[in-house]
N, C-alpha and C positions, 0 to 999 in steps of 0.2 A: 499623646501617647509619648510614656518615658522613652528614652534613646537608650538600649541596651548598654553595658559596658564596654568599655575600649575590647576588652579579651574578645567575648562576644564576636562583636563586629570583625576582630581579628581573624577568629577561626571562621567568618562567613565568607570573608574574604576571598580566606585560602581554598574552601572548598568549593565556591562558584563556578560560573562560566566568565570567565576572565575577560574574554573580548566582548561577550556583551554586555559585563559591568562596565567596563571602558566605553562602549556604543553610548550604554543608556547616561553615564555623565557628561560627556560633549554632548550628548544632544539637550541634557538641564543646564550647564554650563560654562560652556562653547570654548570650555579653557584650552590654551596652547598649548600647555605643557602634556596635556593626554591625551593631543593631533598629534603631537610630533614622534611621538616613542614608533609611532611602524606597526603594525599589525602583530598581535602577541607570538603568534605559532614561528615567526621570525626573531622573537628579541634574545637576547643573552641574556643568560643567566640574572646576570645583578641587574639588568634591565627589567626584567619580571618581577623583581623584589622590589623594585624600585617605583615599577607599576604600582603593584596593594598594597604598597603604602603610601602613595598618592590618593589611593581609593580607601584607605581606614580611614586617611585623615579627613577628607572630603564628608566622608558619612557620620563620623566621629563630632563634626564641628560643625556640618552644613547642611545634613537631610532634611531639617524641617524645613530650610526655605527653597530645595528642591523641586523645581516645577518643571517639565517640558518646555524649551521656547519652541515655539512656533515658526522651523526653519525654513518651511516650503520645501516643495519637490529636489530645488539646489540644496538646500543644507542636509536634506536625510541621501541624495546621492553623494555629498562631500564624507557623511559620515561611514554608507557603504565602501567609500575608495580607502580609506582610514584605514577602515579593519580588515579588509581585505588584501592591498596593496596593488590592486587592481581597478581601471575604469568600467563602470557599470552603462551597457549603450544604452538606447532609449527604451526599447521595447522589452528587454530584462529588467532596467528599472522597474516599469511599471507593475510587472508581475510580482517584484520582488516585495516594493510599495507594500503592495495591498497584503504578500503574506507577511510583511510587520502586525497588522490586527489596529491599526490605527486609526481607521475607519469603522464605524458600528459595525456595518455589513461588509465589509470587505468581498470582494467578487460575486456580491449577488448583484441580481438584474432589479431595481428602481422604475418603477411605472405608476402611472396613473392614468385610467382611461380616458379618451378623449373622445371622438365623436359617437365614438359607439359604446354604447355600455356592458358589461358581459351579459352572453346572451342568457335568458332563462332557461335554467336547467345545467348549464354546461357541466360537466366535471372531467376531470383528471385520476385515472385508475392507476393509482403506481403496484408494483409488483413487488414485494418485498420489503422487511424495516428493518434494514442492516443500515449501515455507513452510509450510501447511497439512498436508500429510500427514506430515511430521515432526513439527511440533509436536502432533499429535494422536496420533503412536504415541507420544511420552515421556509424554503423558498417562497413554493404555491401560499402560505400562509399569509405571509408578509405580503404578496400583491391581491388577497382576498379572493383568489381562484380558487373555487371550489372543489375535493379532491378525496380522493379514498384508499388510507395503503392497506393491501390486503398481504396478510402473512402467513405462511404453511403453518408455521407454529406456535407454540400459546403464549410468546414473549418475544420484543423485539432486541433485537441483536445481530441478526442474519449469521455470520460464520464464529462470533465469536458465542454464540451461543449453540451451537450443533458442537463447536468442539469444547471437550472440557476435557482432557488428557491433562498428565501430572506435568505441572509446569508451564504452562502454555502462557503465553505473552507477548506484548508485540517487540518486535526488533527494530523499531526505530524508537525515537526518544518521545516518552509522554506527550514530552511538551508540543511537539509537531505531529504527531497524531490524533490528531482532536481540530475541532473546527474554530475557526477562528473568529466568530460573531460569538463566544461564551468567551469571556477572558480571566484569564488566571487560575483555571477550575483545581481544586486541592488535591492532585493528582499524588498518591504517597509513595510512589516509587519513581527512579525514572524510567523504568521500562514496563510500565502496566503490566499486570497480570490479569489472566481472563476473567475473573470475577469482577473486576474494577472495572473496565473496559466494559462487560453488561451494564453499570451503574451508571457507568458515564450517559451511553447511549440512552438508557432508561431516561437518566434525567433531561437529556436534551431533548427527549420524545415528549416527556410531559414540560416542561418548560415552556417549549414554543409552539405547543398546540397540534404537537402531530398525534400523539397518543390518542386521544378523543376522537381523530378518524382514521383510528386503525382496527380493521376485521380481521380477528385472530382465527386460526384453524381454518385459515382459506387458502383451497392449494391450487393455484392456477391450470386447471385441464387443458382448457382451449380457449382460443382469441378468435374472432373470425370477425375480417373489415366489412361492414354495408352497407358496399359502395353508393346506392340510392340515397340513404341518407347519412353517410361521411359522421357514422360511428363506429364504434367494437362491441361486440358481442360476447361478453365475458363468461362460462362456465366454472364454475369452482368446486371443487370436492371438497368434504367435509368428513374428521373422522368417524362420524356415525354411520358413512355411507351416502348420505343423502347432496344432492346438489345445489348451489345455489347459481342463480344468473343472472347477470348485471351487465348495464352499458354503460361506456365513455365516451367520451369524444375525443378524448385523445388516453392513449395508456404509454405507460413507460416501464419496461423493465429496470427493475433492479436485485433482480437475481445475480451478478457477479459472477465471477470466476469459479468458485469455489460453493458451486449447492449441488456438485455431482460427486460425489468419492471416486479416486478407481480403484478398483480393487482387483488384484490379480484373480486369473482364474486359471491355476495349476491345474494338471491334469488330476483327479485323485483326490482333491481340495478335499469333496462331499464325503469321504472317507474318514477324516481326521477325527479324530474324538475330543479334540481339545476346545480351547478357545481360539477363535478365530475373529479378530480385532482391527477395526478402522480406528483411528484415532478421533474422528468426527462420528464414532457409534460408541464412543466410552462408557462400557456401562458402570453405574454408580457405585457398585458392590463390589466389581472387581477387587480381588486378591490376587496379589502375585508372591505373596511369601509362600517361601521353600518351594516357587515352581520354578522351572525350565522353561526360560523367554526365550522367543525369536522376536529379533528386531529388524525388519525390512523399509531400507530407505537411509538417508543421510541428509535428506533435505532438511528445512527449517522445523518441522516437526516433528520427525526424525532425530533431530540434533537434540532439540527442547530436550525431548522425554526420555533420553538414551540413561542419562546418569541420578534421574529419581526409581526409574525402573532397574536400574544395575542394584542400588541400594538398596531394594525392597528384594528383587529375586535370587534366588538361589546359584541360579547360573544364566548368562546373557550369551546368547549367538546375534551377531550383528552381523545380515547378510547384507554386502558394499556391490553396488552393481556400477559405480561409479566415482571416481574420488571424488570429493568435493575443496573446493577453498573455504575454509572456515574462519572464520574473524572473531581475533576476539574484541571487542566493544567496553569501552571505558563504562562504569559505572554499572553494567548490564547486574540486574539482579540486587542493585542496590536502594535501601529506603533514601527518599530523598531528607536531608539533615535537615532540622529546626532552622540552625542560620542559614540554609537554603532559600527554605521557605519562607522567612522574615525578609528574605533580601525578594524574592517575588512579589510577595505582598506591599513592600516597604516602598521599594528604589523606582520613582518613576521611570517609567521606559524597562528598565531587564523582560521584565516577561517580554515584553515585544524584540526586544534587541537578540534575545534567548534564542528565542521563533527561528531570527537569521541566521547568526552564528550557527545553529544545530544542522542551516542545510547545507553551508556554504563551502565547504567539501566539493558540491555537485556542480558547483558552479561549472568546471573545466573538466569534467568527467567524460563527456567526449572524446576532444582531444587527450585526455591521458591513456583510455581505456579502452575508447570503440573504435577510433582511426589507426590502422598501421602507420608509421611515420617511417617514408624511405629511407630519410636520411639518418636516424638510428639504425634501420636493419643494415642498411650497407656499414657502418660502421661493425657489422657482426651482433647487434641485439638483436630483443624479440618486440615485435608490436611498439613499443614506444618506452621512453628510458622510465616513469612511472611505473608502467607494467612490471616492466624488470624489477626494481626495485621492489616493488608491493611481491613480485613472486620469490626473491630472495626472503623479505621481510617474514612473509608467512610459512614459509618453508621452514626459516629459522625460531617461528613459534611453533608448529608442530615438533619437531624434536625440543624443543624445553619443554612441550604438553606429555608427552611420552618416554621421555626418559633413554636408556639405553637399550633401545630396543630398533635394531635396522631392521627386523623383520617388519614390522609396522610401515615403518618409515617409505620403503619399497613400495608397499600396497595404500598409502596414504597421499603422496605425493600427486597430486595430479597432472595430465602431461598435455594442459590448453592451458591457456592464458588467463588469469587473475578475474573478478571483476565481469566475465561475458555469461553468467549462468547467475541467476539471480543469488546475491549475496545470502549468507548463510551466518548466523552469527552463533559463534562459543558459547554453550551452556555446562560446562564441560564436560564435552564430548569425547575430545583425544585422550585427557584422564580415563575416563570412563571404559573406552575402549585399552586400555592399555591394564585395566586391572586383569588379577589371577583369576577371577570367574566370571572373566568376557574374553570370546572368542571372535575374532573378526574372520569372515569367511567371505571374498572375491571369488571363488565358484557359484555361477548362476545355477539357481534352484530350474530344475526338471521334472520335479513331479512333487506329489506327497501321499503318505500312507497315514491308516490309522493315529501311528504314533509321531507324525514330525513330515520333515522336509527331506528331497532326496535332491542332492545337488547334481550337474554332469558330470562329475567326477566320480558319483556311483556313493558319495561318504552320507549315508543318512545319519540325520540331526533330530532324533529327539526331543519333542518340546511338548510343553502342557500349555501354554498358551503364544498363538501366533500374531503378532503387531505388524502389521501392514502399512508404515506410514508411506504411503506412494502417493500423495496427493488426495490432486483433482481432477475429472477431467475437462481441462480448461477450453478444450475445441468446442463442448457441447455445450455450444453458449445457449442462453434460454429454456432447455430441457429440462425436467421431459413434457413442459408445455409447449401446444403446439398452438402457428401461428397462422393465420391464411390472411393473406392479402387481397389486393386487386387481381380479379381471374381465378378467385379459387386456389391462386397458388401457395405452397405452402414456404414458409421461410427455410425451414429446413431439407425441404428438396432444392430449392436453388442453394442452401450452402453446401448439398452433397454434388454438385457439380462441380462447384469453382472453392471451397474449402469456406472456411467463415470469413467475412469482409463485411466493411461498413463505411461509408461517408464519416471521418474523424471519427472513428469511434461506434457513432450515434444514430445513424440513419441506415437503410437499405432501400433503395427504390423498389415502387409497388407497392409499399406497405407503408399509406396514407397517415399522420398520424398518431404514428407510431416510433418510439425512441429508444435508445438503449443507456443503460448509466455500465460502464466497464465495460463495452462488448467490442471484439475483434479490433486486434492494434489500438486501444486506449493507451494514455499516457506517455511521453517519450520515456523510452528506454534510459536516458540519461537523466533522468531525473529531473533536478530544477528546482521544485517543490514539492509539498509531502501529498500525498495522498487525500488526505481529506479538501487539501486546495484545489485538486482536483475534481471533489465531488462537487466543491458549490459554483466551480467554473462550467462543468457540462451542466447543471441543475440550473445555472444563468444562461446556457446558451438554450433548453428547453423554453424555459420563460420567456424568453426573445420571442421563439417562435410560434408561442400561443400569444402573448399580449398582440403582438403583429396580427395573427388571425384573426382576434378581439378586434383590434381598431380598426383593422381594413374590410370587416364586413365580410371575411371568408372563412370557411368550413370544414377546409382540405391545406395539409401541408406535406409537402416531398421533398427528398432530393432528387434531381434528375438522371436518369440512368448516363448521360455523359458528365457528369461531374462525379461520379460515384465509379467511372471506367475510370477516368482521368487521373483521379486520387490516388486509385489504387494501383496504377500504374508506375506513378509518382515513388508511391512509398516501395512499392518493390524494386524500383531500382535505386532510391535511397538507400533501402535497408540494405542490397549487396555490398553497398561499401563499406557494413559493418566487420568487424574481426570477428564477431560471434557467428557466422554465415560460412565462417574459413573452417579450415580443418585447424589452422593455430587455435581456433575458440572452439572446434568442439562443436561441429556443426550438427552432429544425433539433437534429437530429439530431446527439448527439456523445459524448463515454464517459458523462457521467450522464443523456442523454436518447434515450429513442428512439423516436419515433413517438408524440410530445410527448407521453411518460409518463416520471419519475420512474421509471430504470431498475435501476441498478447498484449503486444507495445509497438509505440509509433515509430519511426527510426531518427528524426528531426530533434533538433535540438527543442526544449523547452516556447521558445517564444515562435519559433518555424510553425509550429502543432496549434498555440493559443492563435495565429491569425485563423483559423478555420472555424475557432469555437468561439471566439470574444461576440462576431455579432453574424447571425446569417447573411451568407453572401445568397445575393436576390440572383446572380447569377448561377447560381448552385443551388439553390431551394424556389420551390416553388410554390406557391401559396395559389388556392383558387375556391 
């Protein structure tokens, strides 16, 4: 391949992730002058320019000779320390090493049958073909374990196929919102749009042998455990009204968090003569031109769609229930430049280290935002110093976006700490709210009539279209499917008694041979790695349970009631320490907190949670 000219390389180095490029070049060359400079974020401007010039020189003169050295774990750890400025402990290192993606199948379980072959007819049923279902399918295909994926819709994609509202896209970098076993996928934008994510999932499903096992338009109605035979009996509804029955030795729900839209039931809503829309049910032919549009919600979805809706509509009324800290994100909405694509495809290790640098700001998230610092608060500060600095920065950002609008500023700045709710990325929301044809309403909606909505202060807001960006009912795990376990006990009945809980987000006692992906309290709230990495780790845990069953000749796997209870007691105690469950953290119901309880995420840091999901703990998991 002919090297591009120096001007092209200079543009590439200027546009790329300099920390990742530096790490890749250290990995390839071991040059002391690259190591000695220190983390890019802490460099003086003149040192940043010196580093860029050094990278340009290496790429211009030595690119054909660059090859990643075998530095071993010690060498990888040294590079991590060089680019973060902080040492990495053993447990975190193992997780981050896998996240780099240098191995062919990071996080996945590798297995060869030992004394017992896979029993004849042994099958796994996977419910849902979104990210989780596809990831598990790839894991099972790798192991040679027969499986079927059942999908209620006519295509793969999960939440990415039901959500087609204007400007839907990921709010984390595309380079981390991907499986690490597919290297250097050619994303076209830094934050991929919905159609590209759907195309990616279709590509993964086909390439890795999942699509051929997928049954579309199969909506699970009921799964009943047969205690005598240790199998699950499944009933699916088809669009034509017929039912299909099947059996499986193991069932895994990959329905996820975002299967059931939360649609407000306002008094009088049935009288509304306009169009009532939830973003997950967006009509293909919906035109907003010349319309009076209402938008409820300022979470990720509401923030993504407001600006394009305001561009098309005649007037928009935004109904804000709770202010959000809405953050800018570098390169959001930008295409990946040809020069950066060249670096991704050409420089050994850049893709891998770019994944690492994209998440390294999460490594100290727990202490930065989630745990109050008593020493800082004793000085008069709030939460932590980093939290206070972030509050100041985001408040300044709001002011910069809305201009001279003190009337808006008072309504838009939250009274709770930043980063304790699900982060929301700005897509021009603040600028849209400040438009003359957009009105921000903070009064609660009390009712509806044929013309629109009526707020608690009596003000009527006439509308032609009402968009309810009110999210999903994240506590209705697995719904509407019904799971019936040992003793004919229904899982939803159990959860009605105690709120949805699980062991490590994956298992519930009394429901043998059944697992959940993205179940209650999954994924540490502190982050640490990206979501698809968790999908792979959860899939590996399930695979280890299944292969243990096969190797040891068992037909049943379950979590013990004692382990389940102790795990959740410890979880609640740890969650009580988090800022997000205090008044300063706005303990009102939100994505993370439901009914005063941390619901969707685990409260621990990454390595502590991984200890539960790495290998089945035999004192906790029973095989029989």
